[in-house]
C-alpha positions as CSV (number, residue, x, y, z in Angstrom):
1,M,-72.0,-26.7,-307.3
2,E,-69.9,-30.1,-305.6
3,M,-69.8,-30.4,-301.9
4,W,-65.8,-30.6,-301.0
5,P,-65.0,-33.6,-298.6
6,E,-63.9,-33.2,-295.3
7,L,-60.2,-31.5,-295.1
8,C,-57.8,-30.6,-292.0
9,E,-54.3,-29.7,-293.6
10,V,-52.0,-28.4,-290.6
11,S,-48.1,-27.4,-291.8
12,S,-45.7,-29.0,-289.1
13,L,-44.5,-25.2,-289.4
14,C,-47.5,-23.7,-288.0
15,K,-48.0,-23.2,-284.1
16,Q,-51.8,-23.6,-282.7
17,Q,-53.1,-23.9,-279.5
18,M,-57.2,-24.9,-278.5
19,L,-58.9,-25.2,-275.3
20,D,-61.4,-27.6,-275.4
21,K,-65.0,-27.3,-273.9
22,G,-63.7,-30.2,-271.6
23,D,-60.3,-28.2,-270.7
24,Q,-62.5,-25.8,-268.6
25,P,-65.8,-25.9,-267.1
26,T,-66.4,-22.7,-267.1
27,L,-66.6,-22.2,-271.1
28,S,-68.9,-25.8,-271.7
29,T,-70.9,-23.9,-269.1
30,L,-71.4,-20.5,-271.0
31,G,-72.2,-22.5,-274.5
32,Y,-68.2,-22.4,-275.9
33,I,-67.0,-25.2,-278.1
34,Q,-63.2,-24.3,-278.1
35,V,-61.4,-21.3,-278.7
36,G,-57.9,-21.5,-279.7
37,Y,-55.2,-19.2,-282.7
38,C,-52.9,-20.0,-285.2
39,D,-50.3,-18.8,-286.1
40,A,-50.2,-20.1,-289.9
41,V,-46.9,-20.9,-292.7
42,D,-46.4,-22.9,-295.2
43,K,-49.8,-25.0,-294.8
44,L,-53.4,-24.6,-293.6
45,S,-56.9,-25.8,-295.2
46,M,-59.8,-26.6,-293.1
47,Y,-62.9,-27.8,-295.2
48,R,-66.4,-28.9,-293.8
49,Q,-69.1,-29.9,-294.9
50,N,-71.6,-29.8,-291.4
51,P,-69.8,-28.1,-288.5
52,D,-71.8,-28.4,-285.5
53,F,-71.4,-25.6,-283.7
54,H,-71.4,-21.2,-284.9
55,M,-67.8,-20.0,-285.7
56,M,-65.8,-16.8,-285.3
57,L,-63.0,-16.3,-286.2
58,F,-60.9,-12.9,-286.2
59,T,-57.9,-12.3,-288.5
60,T,-55.0,-10.4,-286.3
61,H,-52.4,-10.4,-289.2
62,G,-51.9,-12.0,-292.6
63,A,-54.5,-12.9,-295.0
64,G,-56.5,-16.0,-295.5
65,I,-59.9,-17.1,-297.6
66,L,-63.2,-18.7,-296.9
67,H,-65.3,-20.2,-299.1
68,T,-68.5,-21.2,-299.2
69,P,-71.0,-23.3,-302.0
70,E,-72.1,-19.5,-302.8
71,E,-68.9,-17.6,-302.2
72,S,-65.6,-16.2,-300.8
73,F,-64.6,-14.0,-298.6
74,E,-61.1,-12.4,-298.1
75,L,-59.9,-12.2,-295.1
76,E,-57.2,-9.2,-293.6
77,A,-55.7,-8.5,-290.4
78,G,-58.9,-6.9,-288.5
79,S,-61.9,-8.5,-289.7
80,L,-64.3,-11.4,-288.2
81,I,-66.2,-13.5,-289.6
82,I,-69.2,-15.6,-288.3
83,V,-70.0,-18.9,-289.8
84,P,-73.2,-20.0,-288.8
85,A,-73.2,-24.1,-288.1
86,E,-74.4,-26.6,-291.2
87,Q,-73.0,-23.5,-292.8
88,V,-70.7,-26.0,-295.5
89,N,-66.6,-24.0,-295.5
90,G,-63.4,-24.4,-296.2
91,F,-60.2,-21.9,-295.5
92,D,-57.1,-21.8,-296.9
93,L,-53.5,-19.7,-295.8
94,N,-53.6,-17.2,-298.7
95,C,-50.0,-15.2,-297.7
96,D,-46.8,-16.0,-296.2
97,H,-48.0,-15.4,-292.6
98,W,-52.1,-15.9,-291.3
99,S,-52.4,-15.3,-287.4
100,I,-56.1,-16.4,-286.6
101,A,-58.0,-17.0,-283.5
102,W,-61.5,-18.5,-282.8
103,V,-64.1,-19.0,-280.8
104,M,-66.8,-22.3,-281.3
105,L,-70.4,-21.9,-280.0
106,D,-72.6,-24.5,-279.0
107,P,-75.6,-23.3,-282.0
108,K,-77.9,-25.1,-279.1
109,L,-78.2,-22.3,-277.3
110,K,-79.7,-18.5,-278.2
111,W,-77.0,-16.1,-278.9
112,P,-78.0,-12.4,-279.8
113,S,-78.5,-11.3,-282.9
114,L,-76.3,-14.0,-285.0
115,K,-78.6,-14.9,-287.9
116,K,-78.0,-18.1,-288.7
117,S,-78.5,-18.9,-292.0
118,R,-75.8,-16.3,-293.3
119,V,-71.9,-16.2,-293.3
120,E,-71.2,-11.8,-292.3
121,L,-67.8,-10.6,-293.0
122,Q,-67.1,-7.1,-290.5
123,T,-64.3,-5.0,-289.8
124,T,-63.3,-5.7,-285.4
125,T,-60.8,-3.9,-283.4
126,Y,-60.9,-6.9,-280.8
127,A,-58.8,-9.6,-282.9
128,G,-55.8,-8.5,-281.0
129,V,-56.9,-8.4,-277.8
130,L,-59.7,-12.1,-277.9
131,R,-55.7,-13.5,-279.2
132,H,-54.4,-12.5,-276.0
133,T,-57.0,-13.5,-273.6
134,I,-57.0,-16.9,-275.7
135,E,-53.0,-17.0,-274.8
136,S,-53.3,-16.2,-270.7
137,L,-56.8,-18.7,-269.9
138,L,-54.3,-21.5,-271.4
139,L,-51.7,-20.3,-269.3
140,N,-54.5,-19.9,-266.6
141,T,-55.6,-23.4,-267.3
142,Q,-52.3,-25.7,-268.2
143,Y,-50.5,-24.3,-265.5
144,S,-50.4,-25.1,-262.0
145,Q,-48.2,-21.8,-261.0
146,F,-51.3,-19.2,-263.3
147,D,-54.2,-21.3,-261.6
148,D,-55.9,-18.4,-260.4
149,Q,-60.0,-17.9,-259.8
150,V,-59.9,-14.5,-259.7
151,L,-58.1,-13.8,-263.0
152,E,-59.8,-16.8,-264.8
153,K,-63.2,-15.1,-263.9
154,M,-62.0,-11.9,-265.4
155,L,-60.8,-13.4,-268.4
156,V,-63.9,-15.5,-269.5
157,D,-66.2,-11.7,-268.5
158,Q,-63.8,-10.6,-271.6
159,L,-64.2,-13.7,-273.5
160,Q,-68.1,-13.2,-273.6
161,H,-68.0,-8.6,-273.7
162,I,-65.5,-9.6,-276.8
163,V,-68.6,-12.4,-278.6
164,E,-71.4,-9.8,-277.1
165,Q,-70.2,-7.0,-279.3
166,S,-68.9,-8.5,-282.1
167,L,-71.6,-10.0,-282.5
168,Q,-74.2,-7.2,-282.3
169,K,-72.4,-5.0,-284.4
170,K,-74.8,-5.0,-287.5
171,T,-72.9,-3.2,-290.3
172,Q,-70.9,-5.5,-292.5
173,V,-68.8,-3.5,-295.0
174,S,-66.8,-4.7,-298.4
175,A,-63.2,-5.8,-298.6
176,V,-62.1,-2.2,-300.2
177,Q,-64.0,-0.6,-297.1
178,M,-62.6,-3.2,-294.5
179,R,-58.7,-3.1,-295.7
180,L,-59.2,0.6,-295.6
181,Q,-60.2,0.8,-292.1
182,H,-58.0,-1.5,-291.2
183,F,-55.7,0.9,-292.9
184,T,-56.3,4.3,-291.0
185,Y,-55.8,1.8,-287.2
186,L,-52.4,0.6,-288.1
187,L,-51.5,4.3,-289.5
188,S,-53.6,5.5,-286.7
189,Q,-51.2,3.9,-284.0
190,Q,-47.9,4.7,-285.6
191,L,-48.0,8.5,-286.6
192,H,-44.7,9.7,-285.0
193,K,-43.5,7.5,-288.0
194,N,-41.7,8.6,-291.0
195,W,-43.8,7.2,-293.6
196,N,-43.3,7.2,-297.0
197,V,-45.9,5.7,-299.1
198,E,-43.8,2.6,-299.9
199,Q,-44.0,2.4,-296.0
200,M,-47.6,2.1,-296.0
201,A,-48.4,-0.2,-298.5
202,A,-46.7,-2.5,-296.4
203,L,-49.5,-1.7,-294.2
204,I,-52.0,-3.9,-296.4
205,F,-50.0,-6.1,-298.6
206,C,-50.1,-3.7,-301.8
207,S,-48.4,-1.7,-303.8
208,P,-48.1,2.3,-303.5
209,A,-49.8,2.7,-306.8
210,H,-52.6,0.2,-305.6
211,L,-52.8,2.6,-302.4
212,Y,-53.0,5.4,-304.4
213,R,-55.6,4.2,-306.1
214,L,-57.7,2.5,-303.7
215,T,-57.4,5.8,-301.1
216,N,-58.4,7.9,-303.9
217,Q,-61.1,5.9,-305.1
218,W,-62.5,5.8,-301.8
219,L,-61.3,8.0,-299.3
220,G,-60.8,11.0,-302.8
221,K,-57.6,11.7,-301.5
222,S,-53.5,10.8,-301.9
223,P,-52.4,8.3,-298.8
224,M,-50.0,11.5,-297.8
225,Q,-53.1,13.3,-297.6
226,H,-54.8,11.0,-295.5
227,L,-52.0,10.7,-293.1
228,Q,-51.6,14.1,-292.6
229,A,-55.9,14.4,-292.0
230,L,-55.0,11.7,-289.5
231,R,-52.4,14.0,-287.6
232,I,-54.2,17.2,-287.4
233,E,-57.5,14.8,-286.0
234,R,-55.1,13.8,-283.3
235,A,-53.2,16.8,-282.4
236,K,-57.0,18.5,-282.3
237,Q,-57.8,16.3,-279.6
238,S,-54.2,17.0,-278.3
239,L,-54.3,20.5,-277.4
240,E,-58.8,20.2,-276.2
241,L,-57.1,17.4,-273.4
242,Q,-53.3,17.7,-272.7
243,N,-51.6,20.0,-271.8
244,W,-48.3,19.7,-273.8
245,S,-46.5,22.3,-275.8
246,I,-47.6,23.3,-279.4
247,N,-44.3,21.7,-280.2
248,D,-44.9,19.0,-278.2
249,V,-48.1,18.4,-279.8
250,A,-46.4,18.5,-283.0
251,L,-43.8,16.0,-282.7
252,Q,-46.9,13.6,-281.1
253,V,-48.6,13.7,-284.4
254,G,-45.0,13.5,-286.9
255,F,-44.4,17.4,-287.6
256,K,-40.4,17.6,-286.5
257,D,-41.1,21.2,-287.7
258,L,-42.8,23.3,-286.0
259,A,-43.8,26.0,-288.2
260,N,-44.8,22.6,-291.1
261,F,-47.3,21.9,-288.3
262,S,-48.6,25.6,-287.5
263,R,-49.7,26.0,-291.0
264,R,-51.0,22.9,-291.9
265,F,-52.8,23.1,-289.5
266,K,-54.4,26.4,-290.3
267,V,-55.2,25.2,-293.5
268,L,-57.2,22.3,-292.6
269,V,-58.9,23.8,-289.0
270,G,-58.9,27.3,-289.7
271,Q,-57.2,28.7,-287.1
272,S,-53.5,27.9,-285.6
273,P,-52.3,26.0,-282.7
274,S,-53.0,28.4,-280.2
275,A,-56.0,30.0,-281.3
276,Y,-57.9,26.6,-281.3
277,R,-56.6,25.7,-278.3
278,A,-57.7,28.7,-276.0
279,S,-61.4,28.1,-279.0
280,K,-61.6,25.2,-276.4
281,R,-61.1,25.7,-273.3
282,N,-62.9,29.3,-273.1
């Protein structure tokens, strides 16, 4: 495949901030070349022939696409792609709005579990936390009123933890699995909401029909059945750990009718909510 030229096209509508190693001596000492984030709108294209850093690219919202000469990777919210140094690559915005955060690592240092010959795509729960960590580091570095050495150490330690945990993760997943994992995560954060299939499909930018196909093929259930299973699982946790009334537990997980909650709980668990709580506390 013919190599593409170096390219950097960033629309003026994009909002991006970055912290280079010269701006933050502590990060430089630890082997970080750059950290940053971007809210991409309209146009974002970045192609590199011979990058002299390892790149960890986290997607927090929307979708992008990363190309290598051999293959392409769809980058959706909740994903992390790790691109080793010297790997020809390029990435583009692939929707109306793509939010990303990144970490660039010095290849001269040894990074545990980083495979230097292969691009790796995986799911992550750290994307949003990394974004907020970088934003806080930027504030602490750029504005004197936030110059707090104790806070800076905490933020750098948090960044270190995210990177180390992300590099240690072994399991790669398919794009479909990653999409469904992110879908499940988003639903689990809002179980109280009165969901319909159209709203659920919008979470991962697909049609209701496509969401039905995905969940039936990969989860063996419809979107609403998957939502119900998540609600009952959360209800089980609350019944075990909290002293809330059965009615409050039902409301917390999106059941406005107590009788309906009790009936569905018994079908899936084999016990009524009160019997389940009693069995776990005896």
